[in-house]
C-alpha positions as CSV (number, residue, x, y, z in Angstrom):
1,M,-85.8,107.8,-31.5
2,S,-88.5,109.7,-29.4
3,G,-89.7,112.1,-32.2
4,R,-90.5,108.6,-34.2
5,F,-92.3,107.2,-31.3
6,L,-94.1,110.5,-30.9
7,M,-95.2,110.8,-34.5
8,S,-96.2,107.4,-34.2
9,S,-98.6,108.0,-31.1
10,R,-100.1,110.6,-32.9
11,R,-100.7,108.8,-35.9
12,D,-102.0,105.9,-34.2
13,M,-104.2,108.2,-32.2
14,L,-105.7,109.9,-35.4
15,I,-106.5,106.2,-36.6
16,L,-108.3,105.2,-33.1
17,T,-110.1,108.3,-33.2
18,G,-111.6,107.7,-36.7
19,V,-112.5,104.3,-35.9
20,G,-114.1,105.4,-33.0
21,L,-116.1,108.4,-35.1
22,L,-117.1,105.5,-37.5
23,L,-118.5,103.1,-34.7
24,A,-120.3,106.2,-33.1
25,S,-121.9,106.9,-36.0
26,C,-123.4,103.7,-36.5
27,S,-124.6,103.2,-33.1
28,T,-126.3,106.4,-33.1
29,V,-128.8,105.5,-35.7
30,G,-129.4,101.8,-34.2
31,V,-127.9,100.2,-37.3
32,L,-126.7,97.3,-34.9
33,A,-129.4,97.6,-32.6
34,P,-132.3,94.9,-32.2
35,V,-135.2,95.1,-33.7
36,E,-137.3,96.9,-31.3
37,G,-140.3,99.5,-31.7
38,A,-141.3,98.4,-34.8
39,E,-144.6,96.9,-35.8
40,D,-145.1,94.2,-38.2
41,E,-147.3,95.0,-40.8
42,T,-147.0,92.4,-43.5
43,S,-150.1,90.6,-42.8
44,D,-152.1,93.8,-43.7
45,A,-150.0,94.8,-46.6
46,L,-150.1,91.3,-48.3
47,P,-153.9,91.8,-49.6
48,L,-153.5,94.9,-50.8
49,I,-149.8,94.5,-52.6
50,N,-151.3,90.9,-54.1
51,R,-154.3,92.8,-55.4
52,V,-151.9,95.0,-57.2
53,R,-149.9,92.0,-58.4
54,T,-152.7,89.7,-59.2
55,E,-154.7,92.7,-61.5
56,R,-151.3,92.7,-63.4
57,G,-151.4,88.6,-64.0
58,L,-148.4,88.6,-61.7
59,S,-148.1,85.5,-58.8
60,R,-149.2,86.3,-55.2
61,L,-146.2,87.2,-52.6
62,G,-146.3,85.4,-49.4
63,A,-144.8,86.8,-45.8
64,Q,-141.2,86.0,-45.4
65,P,-139.6,86.5,-41.7
66,A,-136.4,87.5,-43.5
67,A,-137.8,90.2,-44.9
68,R,-140.1,91.0,-42.1
69,S,-136.8,91.5,-39.9
70,A,-135.0,93.4,-42.6
71,A,-138.0,95.9,-42.7
72,Q,-138.6,96.2,-39.3
73,E,-134.8,97.2,-39.0
74,Q,-134.9,99.5,-41.8
75,A,-138.2,100.9,-39.9
76,V,-136.5,101.5,-36.6
77,R,-133.3,103.1,-38.2
78,M,-135.2,105.5,-40.2
79,A,-137.3,106.5,-37.0
80,K,-134.3,106.7,-34.8
81,A,-132.6,109.0,-37.5
82,E,-135.7,110.9,-38.2
83,Q,-135.0,110.7,-41.6
84,M,-136.7,108.8,-44.7
85,T,-133.6,107.2,-46.5
86,H,-132.5,103.7,-47.3
87,L,-128.9,104.6,-46.2
88,I,-128.0,105.6,-42.6
89,G,-124.5,106.0,-41.3
90,L,-121.3,105.8,-42.9
91,G,-120.6,102.2,-44.4
92,D,-124.2,101.3,-44.6
93,D,-125.1,99.6,-47.8
94,F,-128.5,97.9,-48.9
95,K,-126.8,94.4,-49.8
96,S,-124.9,94.2,-46.6
97,R,-128.5,94.7,-44.6
98,M,-130.4,91.9,-46.2
99,K,-127.3,89.5,-46.0
100,R,-127.3,90.5,-42.4
101,R,-131.0,89.7,-42.1
102,N,-130.6,86.6,-44.2
103,V,-133.0,87.9,-47.0
104,P,-132.9,85.8,-50.1
105,L,-131.4,87.8,-52.6
106,P,-132.6,89.4,-55.2
107,A,-134.3,92.0,-52.8
108,A,-135.8,95.6,-53.1
109,E,-136.5,98.2,-50.6
110,N,-139.6,100.7,-50.7
111,I,-139.6,103.3,-47.8
112,A,-142.2,106.1,-47.1
113,S,-142.8,108.4,-44.1
114,G,-146.0,110.4,-42.6
115,Q,-148.5,107.6,-43.6
116,G,-150.9,107.1,-41.1
117,S,-152.1,103.6,-41.9
118,V,-150.7,100.6,-43.8
119,E,-153.1,101.3,-46.7
120,E,-151.8,105.1,-47.2
121,A,-148.2,103.6,-47.1
122,V,-149.2,101.2,-49.8
123,Q,-151.0,103.7,-51.8
124,A,-148.3,106.0,-51.7
125,W,-146.0,103.1,-53.2
126,V,-148.5,102.4,-56.0
127,N,-148.6,106.0,-56.9
128,S,-144.8,106.3,-57.2
129,Q,-143.7,104.6,-60.6
130,R,-140.2,103.5,-59.0
131,H,-141.8,101.9,-55.8
132,L,-144.5,100.1,-58.1
133,T,-141.7,98.5,-60.2
134,N,-140.3,97.3,-57.3
135,M,-143.6,95.6,-56.0
136,L,-144.0,94.1,-59.3
137,G,-140.9,92.7,-59.6
138,N,-139.9,89.0,-59.9
139,Y,-140.0,88.1,-56.0
140,N,-141.6,86.1,-53.4
141,G,-141.5,87.1,-50.1
142,L,-142.3,90.3,-48.4
143,G,-142.1,92.3,-45.2
144,V,-143.7,95.6,-44.2
145,A,-143.0,97.1,-40.9
146,V,-143.6,100.9,-39.4
147,A,-141.8,102.6,-36.6
148,R,-142.4,105.9,-34.8
149,S,-140.1,108.6,-34.2
150,A,-139.6,110.2,-30.7
151,A,-141.9,113.0,-32.4
152,S,-144.6,109.9,-33.4
153,R,-144.0,110.6,-37.1
154,P,-144.4,107.0,-38.7
155,Y,-141.6,105.7,-41.0
156,W,-142.5,102.7,-43.2
157,A,-140.3,100.0,-44.8
158,M,-141.1,97.5,-47.1
159,V,-138.5,94.7,-48.4
160,L,-139.3,92.1,-51.4
161,S,-137.3,89.1,-51.6
162,A,-136.6,86.2,-53.8
């Protein structure tokens, strides 16, 4: 009887340890942290992006509060992790992040790192076919943000929303 109890305790301990590691990995990169430390660059980015869209006969985008919030969250997450990546931490996924911020779907996200201004970040996205395709997609809303890492490196995020 005591052998079964010991075996069960070890298994339970392993499960609890795994859950603890999963939660710790999320919190160290700011997945659940409130959006602080990001600068909202949507107002400055909108005319630049709308110029690209209207030159191609597409409708203009408008600032969308949920997209702004999602962009700020992503910029902060990347700055804290010091990584330019869409997915940070175990179990991270784009759709869940967008739902958590109430971003109207469909949505897309562009990221960048190292650009010193919103103009440079937007130009980097324009120069990348994949990012440009996102910017020219069938979207209505926009949010753009930048956050700086501890080493002052800028991390940019753009969220486009329905």
